[in-house]
C-alpha positions in Angstrom: 174.6 237.9 -64.6 171.3 237.8 -66.4 171.9 234.2 -67.4 172.5 233.2 -63.8 169.3 234.8 -62.7 167.4 233.0 -65.3 168.8 229.6 -64.1 167.9 230.4 -60.6 164.4 231.7 -61.3 161.6 230.5 -59.1 159.9 228.8 -62.0 162.9 226.7 -63.0 163.6 225.8 -59.4 160.0 224.6 -59.0 160.3 222.5 -62.2 163.5 220.9 -60.8 161.7 220.1 -57.5 158.8 218.5 -59.4 161.2 216.4 -61.5 163.0 215.3 -58.4 159.8 214.3 -56.7 158.7 212.4 -59.8 162.0 210.4 -59.7 161.7 209.7 -56.0 158.1 208.6 -56.5 159.0 206.2 -59.2 161.8 204.8 -57.1 159.4 204.5 -54.2 156.7 202.8 -56.2 159.2 200.4 -57.8 160.5 199.4 -54.3 157.0 199.0 -53.1 156.1 196.9 -56.1 159.2 194.7 -55.7 158.5 194.3 -52.0 154.9 193.3 -52.8 156.1 190.7 -55.3 158.7 189.5 -52.9 156.1 189.1 -50.1 153.7 187.4 -52.5 156.4 185.0 -53.6 157.3 184.3 -50.0 153.6 183.6 -49.2 153.0 181.3 -52.2 156.4 179.5 -51.5 154.9 178.3 -48.2 151.8 176.7 -49.6 151.5 173.0 -48.7 151.0 172.0 -52.3 154.5 173.4 -53.1 156.4 172.0 -50.1 157.9 168.7 -49.2 156.0 167.1 -46.3 157.6 163.7 -46.3 160.9 162.0 -47.3 160.8 158.5 -48.7 163.9 156.3 -49.3 163.8 153.4 -51.7 166.4 151.0 -53.1 168.7 150.9 -50.1 169.6 147.5 -48.7 172.4 148.1 -46.2 172.5 151.9 -45.6 170.0 152.8 -42.9 167.0 154.7 -44.3 166.5 156.7 -41.1 170.1 157.9 -41.2 169.6 159.0 -44.8 166.4 160.8 -43.9 168.1 162.6 -41.1 170.7 164.0 -43.5 168.1 165.1 -46.0 165.9 166.8 -43.3 168.9 168.7 -42.1 169.6 169.9 -45.6 166.0 171.1 -46.2 165.6 172.8 -42.8 165.5 176.5 -42.6 164.9 179.2 -45.2 166.6 181.2 -47.9 166.8 184.9 -47.1 164.8 184.1 -43.9 161.6 184.0 -46.1 161.7 181.1 -48.6 161.5 177.6 -47.1 164.1 175.1 -48.4 161.3 172.5 -48.5 159.8 174.3 -51.6 159.8 171.8 -54.5 160.9 174.5 -56.9 164.2 175.3 -55.2 165.0 172.7 -52.6 168.8 172.1 -52.4 169.2 169.0 -54.7 172.9 169.3 -55.3 173.6 169.8 -51.6 171.6 166.7 -50.7 173.4 164.6 -53.2 176.8 165.8 -52.2 176.1 165.4 -48.4 174.8 161.8 -48.9 177.8 160.8 -51.0 180.1 162.3 -48.4 178.5 160.5 -45.5 177.6 157.3 -47.1 180.4 156.1 -49.5 178.4 152.9 -50.2 175.8 154.9 -52.2 176.6 154.8 -55.9 173.6 156.4 -57.6 171.3 159.0 -56.0 168.2 160.1 -57.8 165.8 162.7 -56.3 162.2 163.2 -57.5 159.0 164.9 -56.2 156.0 162.6 -55.9 152.5 163.3 -54.7 151.6 162.1 -51.3 149.5 159.0 -51.0 145.8 159.7 -51.2 145.1 158.7 -47.6 148.1 160.8 -46.3 147.0 163.8 -48.3 143.5 163.6 -46.9 144.7 163.2 -43.3 147.1 166.2 -43.6 144.4 168.4 -45.3 146.2 169.2 -48.4 148.1 168.1 -51.5 151.5 167.6 -49.9 154.5 166.5 -51.7 157.0 163.7 -51.0 160.7 163.8 -51.7 161.6 160.4 -53.0 165.2 159.3 -52.8 166.0 156.4 -55.1 169.3 154.7 -54.3 171.7 152.2 -55.8 174.3 150.8 -53.5 177.8 149.7 -54.4 178.4 146.0 -54.4 181.5 144.5 -52.7 183.6 142.7 -55.2 187.1 142.8 -53.7 188.9 144.0 -50.6 192.0 146.2 -49.9 193.9 145.1 -46.9 196.8 147.5 -46.5 200.0 148.8 -48.1 202.1 145.8 -47.3 201.5 142.2 -48.0 201.9 139.9 -45.0 204.3 137.1 -45.8 202.8 134.6 -43.4 199.1 134.5 -42.8 199.1 132.8 -39.5 195.7 132.3 -37.9 196.4 134.4 -34.8 197.8 137.3 -37.0 195.1 137.2 -39.7 192.7 139.7 -38.2 193.9 142.3 -40.7 191.8 145.5 -41.3 190.3 145.4 -44.8 188.0 147.6 -46.9 185.5 146.8 -49.6 186.1 147.7 -53.2 183.5 147.8 -55.9 184.0 146.7 -59.6 185.6 150.1 -60.3 188.1 149.9 -57.5 186.3 152.5 -55.4 186.8 152.0 -51.6 183.5 152.5 -49.9 183.3 150.6 -46.6 185.2 148.8 -43.9 184.9 145.0 -44.3 184.2 142.7 -41.4 186.6 139.8 -40.7 186.3 136.9 -43.1 188.1 133.6 -42.6 189.4 131.9 -45.7 189.5 133.2 -49.2 186.1 134.9 -49.5 187.2 138.0 -51.4 190.1 138.6 -53.7 192.5 140.9 -51.8 194.6 143.9 -53.0 197.6 145.3 -51.2 199.7 148.4 -51.9 199.2 152.2 -51.7 198.3 152.8 -55.4 196.6 156.1 -55.0 194.9 155.6 -51.7 194.9 157.7 -48.5 196.6 155.4 -46.0 194.9 157.1 -43.0 191.4 157.0 -44.5 191.1 155.1 -47.8 187.3 155.5 -48.0 186.2 157.5 -51.0 189.4 156.8 -53.0 190.2 154.5 -55.9 192.8 151.8 -55.9 195.1 151.9 -59.0 192.2 153.3 -61.0 194.0 153.8 -64.3 194.9 150.1 -64.7 192.4 148.3 -62.4 190.4 146.8 -65.2 193.5 145.3 -66.7 194.5 143.8 -63.3 191.1 142.1 -63.0 191.3 140.9 -66.6 194.7 139.3 -65.8 193.3 137.7 -62.6 190.4 136.2 -64.7 192.9 134.9 -67.2 194.8 133.1 -64.5 191.6 131.5 -63.3 190.7 130.4 -66.9 194.0 128.5 -67.2 193.4 126.6 -64.0 195.2 128.8 -61.3 193.6 130.2 -58.2 194.8 133.8 -57.5 193.8 135.0 -54.1 195.7 138.3 -53.7 197.5 141.0 -55.6 200.3 143.3 -54.2 201.6 146.4 -56.0 205.1 146.9 -54.6 206.8 150.3 -54.0 209.2 149.6 -56.9 206.4 149.1 -59.4 206.2 145.3 -59.6 203.0 143.4 -59.4 202.9 140.2 -57.3 199.9 137.9 -57.7 199.6 135.3 -55.0 198.1 131.9 -55.6 196.1 129.8 -53.1 197.9 127.1 -51.2 194.7 125.3 -50.2 194.3 124.6 -46.5 197.8 125.9 -45.6 198.1 129.0 -43.5 201.3 130.0 -45.2 201.3 132.3 -48.2 201.2 130.5 -51.5 203.5 130.9 -54.5 203.5 134.2 -56.4 203.6 135.4 -60.0 205.7 138.5 -60.6 205.3 140.9 -63.5 205.9 144.6 -64.2 203.2 147.2 -63.8 203.6 148.4 -67.3 203.5 144.9 -68.8 201.2 143.8 -71.6 199.0 141.6 -69.4 197.6 139.6 -72.3 201.0 138.7 -73.6 202.3 137.9 -70.1 199.3 135.6 -69.5 200.0 133.8 -72.8 203.7 133.3 -71.9 202.7 131.9 -68.5 200.1 129.5 -70.1 202.7 128.3 -72.6 205.3 127.7 -69.8 202.8 125.8 -67.7 202.1 123.4 -70.6 205.8 122.8 -71.4 208.2 120.5 -69.6 209.8 120.6 -67.2 207.6 123.2 -65.5 204.5 121.3 -66.4 205.4 118.3 -64.3 207.0 120.2 -61.5 204.0 122.5 -61.2 201.7 119.5 -61.0 203.8 117.4 -58.6 205.7 120.0 -56.5 203.1 122.8 -56.4 203.4 123.1 -52.6 207.1 123.9 -52.9 206.8 126.5 -55.7 208.0 129.9 -54.5 207.5 132.1 -57.6 207.1 132.4 -61.3 208.8 135.5 -62.7 207.4 137.1 -65.9 209.3 140.4 -65.9 211.8 139.5 -68.6 210.1 139.6 -71.9 209.2 136.1 -73.3 211.4 134.4 -70.7 209.8 132.7 -67.7 211.8 132.1 -64.6 210.6 130.0 -61.6 211.9 128.6 -58.4 210.9 125.7 -56.2 212.1 125.1 -52.7 214.8 122.4 -52.4 213.6 119.5 -50.4 
């Protein structure tokens, strides 16, 4: 009983109240200090010298600069936590800008962002040391086209308005191609990892694309003129050769997808320099239907009977 009275004595109760007030005061001062720092940071974050006043686009040749600027300005509009402007050079959304540009403009390959001082005349006119967000771009270069999952057997003039897409050197599909008459770009056909409904942003046969191009180049080096390559559903590769001015599909070279392309090319070259194929290929090229390289070192071929 005596101990309980001591614990509840007026002196101890007053000490508890003082300690409680001290803790509350510390918390209050800490909150006030943090608030003051937060407000000061918000104030300084809005200084002209720390904010993007202009967006500059360089390096683009085909993609419209104004369209790029519109995307960027949308990304840096508004504030973080309703206080800190997204235009601040210390924490503007760099990754969001890159991702949005890559998503909207598949042609863009490299995107570099940097903060530059405004030109002297611009800075004087605006009354401060404003900053420029400079977007340096490198665009993808069209090397080939992809024209669908099925190869058209007869390329008749009235039916040749096929829908094609540009591929770069890495097989990345980045833009729809306009119509070209003739053999302007080497064409690829087949699904090979693409989204049939919207192939933009996908790669065509990425894992072996370099080998396909190397095989095509070897065919050119031995005097052939490949114009299209078709990857069939059953895993064969058909390389179509030019037939000159004819509107009908030319002869094709058939090989397996998992073939040793270098060895296959050597077998083909040897066959084309050996009789009787050498003479037939030279004199009856227009009637050649196919050369089949799917069976090891054996080369099979067929000409149309006249």
